[in-house]
Every structure is written in C-alpha cells, then in structure tokens.
N, C-alpha and C positions, 0 to 999 in steps of 0.2 A: 715781451709782457705776455702770458696767458689772456685770451678769447675767453674763456671763460668766465671771468669776473666780471668784466665788462658788458655782456649777456645777464650774468645772473641779476647786477644791477639795474640795466635796463628795462626786466621782466621788474624787477622791484618798484622804479619808479610806474613802469604800466601801472601796476596793481594800482597803486598808492593815489593814483591822481584817475582812475579808472578811464583809461584810454583804452579805444574798441581795437586794436591794434599796436606796434612797436617792433621796431626793424632792431633787431640785437648790431653785434660790431661786425658782424657779414655785411651788413644790410638787408637780412632777408626781415622779410618784416614773421611777426608772430603773432598767432590766434589771441584773441580775450580769452580769459579763464573765463569759466562757466561752468555752475552744475552740471553735472549731467542728467540727461536729458532724462526726466520722469523720474526724480530722485523722489518724488513724492507721490506713493498710488493712491489712488484715490478709495478703490475697498480695505487697500488696508490701514491707512492712515486719514485721511479726512470720512468717510464713510464713519468709522467709529468713534469721533470726533462729534457728528453730528448727533449716532444713536446716541452717545453718553450724557448731550449736554443740552438737545434741542425735539427729540423725536418722543415725545409722550401724548399722551389723550391731552385733549383742551390745550396743545402747545402748536408743533408742526407733526400733529401726528392721529390717527384715526378718521373716521368717519367728514370732521370739517376740521381741521388744518387752518390755522391762523396764516391769514392774506390766503388760503388755498394752498399753498407751502408744504405737502407732506414729505418731512426731512429720512422716512423710514429707509431701510434697504427695501434697495428696488426701486426707489421712489425720488430718492434724493437727488439725484442727476439730473434730472429729466423734469425736476422740478425749480433747478438754479440755473444749470449752464445755458445763454443764450435766452433765458427767459426776462420778460417784463415785468421789475419791482411793482407791486400794484400801490405802491405807496408812492415812485416818482417812476413811471413808463417810459420816461425818457433814456432808462438806470434799466442794466442789463442784474439782474442778482449777481450772475456773473460773469464775467467779460471776460472770455480768455486772453492770457496775454494783459489783460491788464485788470490788476488789481484797487486800485485807485480809484476805478472806475464802476469799479465793482460794487452794489447795493450793499450783496453779503457783510461784504469789508465793517463799511460803513455804518451796518448798525449792530457786529461786535466791537469793534473804538467805540463807539459812541458819537458819531460823529454824524448820521445820518438827517439832522437839522439843518446842516450846514449846503444839502442841498435840494431841502424842501421836505425833508422827509418828515414822521412824523415816528411817536412812540418813545419806547424806551433803548437805552442800552442792550442787546443780546445777549446773551440768554438771559431774562428773566429771574430775579435774584438771587444772582452769581455775575459771575462774566468769565471767559476764557482767559487763559494765560498770556500775557505776550511771546512763549514761544507757541502758544499751538496757534492764535494770532500769525505768528511771522511762516508757519509749517501752511496757512491757510491761502497767506499772500503768495507763497511760495508754489504751492500746487499752480493758482490759476495763472501764476506770472510764466509758468511751462507751459502753458496753454491748457489748463482745466481740463485732463481728457479722464476718459473712463478708464481707468485700464487699472 
C-alpha cells in the first residue's frame, strides 16, 4: 500500500477541521496551510480601496477629515494602524493581526454599535462588498503591514 493516499487523506482532514499541524503516515508533523505572507499589499490593494470609497472632502480627507482620520494617500496608514478609535478609545482603528478587534472592520460591517460605537455603517451612502471587507480583514490578519 502506498503512503501517498494516507498523507493526502491526513492533509485533507487537517484542512477540513482547521488543525494547526498534522502527522502524515510516516509520523512527520506537517505545518498548517497558510496564505503567503503579505498576500494583501497596502499600497496596491488597501489604499486604493480607501481612496475610491472613503478619502473625499467632508469625509476622510481634506483639512478636517471626519474623526480626524485622513484616509488619503500618504496619510491612511499612519491614521489607522495602532491608532485608538475616537468613538471607542479602548479599541484600535486597525489592530494588526486581529480584524475582529479592529474598529474599522466593525464600522465597515455595520457592527460598531456592539462595542459602544456610534454612527452608521461606513462608507456613508453605500457599503463595501463582502469580498473587499474580506480582503481588508486578511490584510489586518497578516499583520497590517505598510507594504
């Protein structure tokens, strides 16, 4: 009997149940399957999302951006990552590695009220698609790097 089918079966089970490691038929522990590091780049993916949906005068750009959060090119990263949310100072706007504790995700998903936040779902007058929110979540989960 070949070892390959047993290894493939073990990997499939590990992926299906989300284990952090798994031993193949030979007893060797396999590392978990993870997305490649930096699969979502800030400059190429996240910033354009902010620019197209948020960085407008009287919103999150210009001389007096809402909540002091300027999301314009060259400003967005420094105004979001590891910065306290003005509406809920106990939370960070973007907490690297933890999208569920990032206030910006709660605002985009319309869940800010669950943590004491105020205001409406962002962006005003519309919303990001789930794929865009998932992309932002992945960038945060990967460490919210300025890349």
